[in-house]
N, C-alpha and C positions, 0 to 999 in steps of 0.2 A: 539504510532502508529502514523504517521501523515496524514493527510489527504490533497489532496493538492485539492481546490475549488476559482476559480478564473477568469481568462482570456479564460481560455479553458477546465479544469477540472472542472468536475460540468455545464459546459454548456451544455445547450438546443438545442441551433444554432449546433456547432458541433458536440454534440452525440444527436438529436431529439429522438431517442429511448429510453434514459437510464431514469431510473427516480433516479434524483441521490438524489435528498430528502431522498428517503425509501431504498438507494444503504447507504446512512452515518447511517439512523434509522438501516439497517440492522449490517452496523459494529459495532459500539455501542452497542446494545444488544448481539449481537455475543463474542464477548471478554472480558465479563464479567468487572469485576474489573480492568481491563488493561483501562487507559483512551488511548480514541483519540481524537486527536489537527487536529482543524481543520487551515489549513496554504493557506497564498493569494500565488500567485504564487510560484512555484520552478524551473521555465524557463522551463522546460524540458517539454512543449507544446506539442511536436512531439510525448509523449508517453502519452497522457492525457486519460485515469483521474489515475494519479498518486495516487500511495501509498507509504510510507515509514515505514518499520516495523521496531521499536528499536529491539534492546536486553535488557536484563534484565540485570540492576546493575552488577549483580555477573556476567551473560556471557561478557557484556562488558568488566570486569576486566581478563578474561579469553581470548578477542582476539578479541571478536566478535564485526562486526561492522552494523552499519545499512543495511538493504537493499531493495533496492528500484526498485519499482514493477508500469512497466506501465501497458495502456490500460486494465487496472483492469474495464472495463462495463460489464460481464457479470455475474449474480448470485453463477456459479459455481468460478469464480474468487474470486469473494467475503467471501462465504464458505470458500475453501483452506485458503485465508489469516486469517482467524478469527478461521479456525481450527487450522492452526499452531500457531496463536501468543499463543491458549489457550494450544497448546501443550507446550510452553516454548520459538517457535522464535526463530531466527538468535542464534548460540550458543551453545543451548538445545535440539534442535528436527531440525532433516533432515524438510528440504522443500518438503513439498506436487509436486508430479512430475509434476502437472498440474499448478502447477505454474512460473515454467522454461525457459516458453516461455514469460513471463512475464517481467524474469527480464534482469534489466540492468546498467550499469557500469556508476555512475552517473560525476563521471571522463572524462570519454570519450565521455557523452555526452557535456560538457561545450568544450572539446578540439570543436570537428566537427563545 
């Protein structure tokens, strides 16, 4: 999993009611053996906070691709992300319904 933390994502100026450090700690604690990387700007600031859920190597070989989630700002969204990744993530487990509103197409965001 990659978590954007740069100009907008993780910004108390943009999201003053979010404890970004606690959010990152919750993600790290919730995914167990999976790695959580922190990235500089992913250039989709309009969707901050952005989390990219990577498929496992086996799922990627089966055609699964990274899933971009935006506006991951509350505990419910963070918990849904960690539950999904723990269950296997993209290509293995169905995305929780509560994450569908957070899903976006990165390629469409680049074109817009």
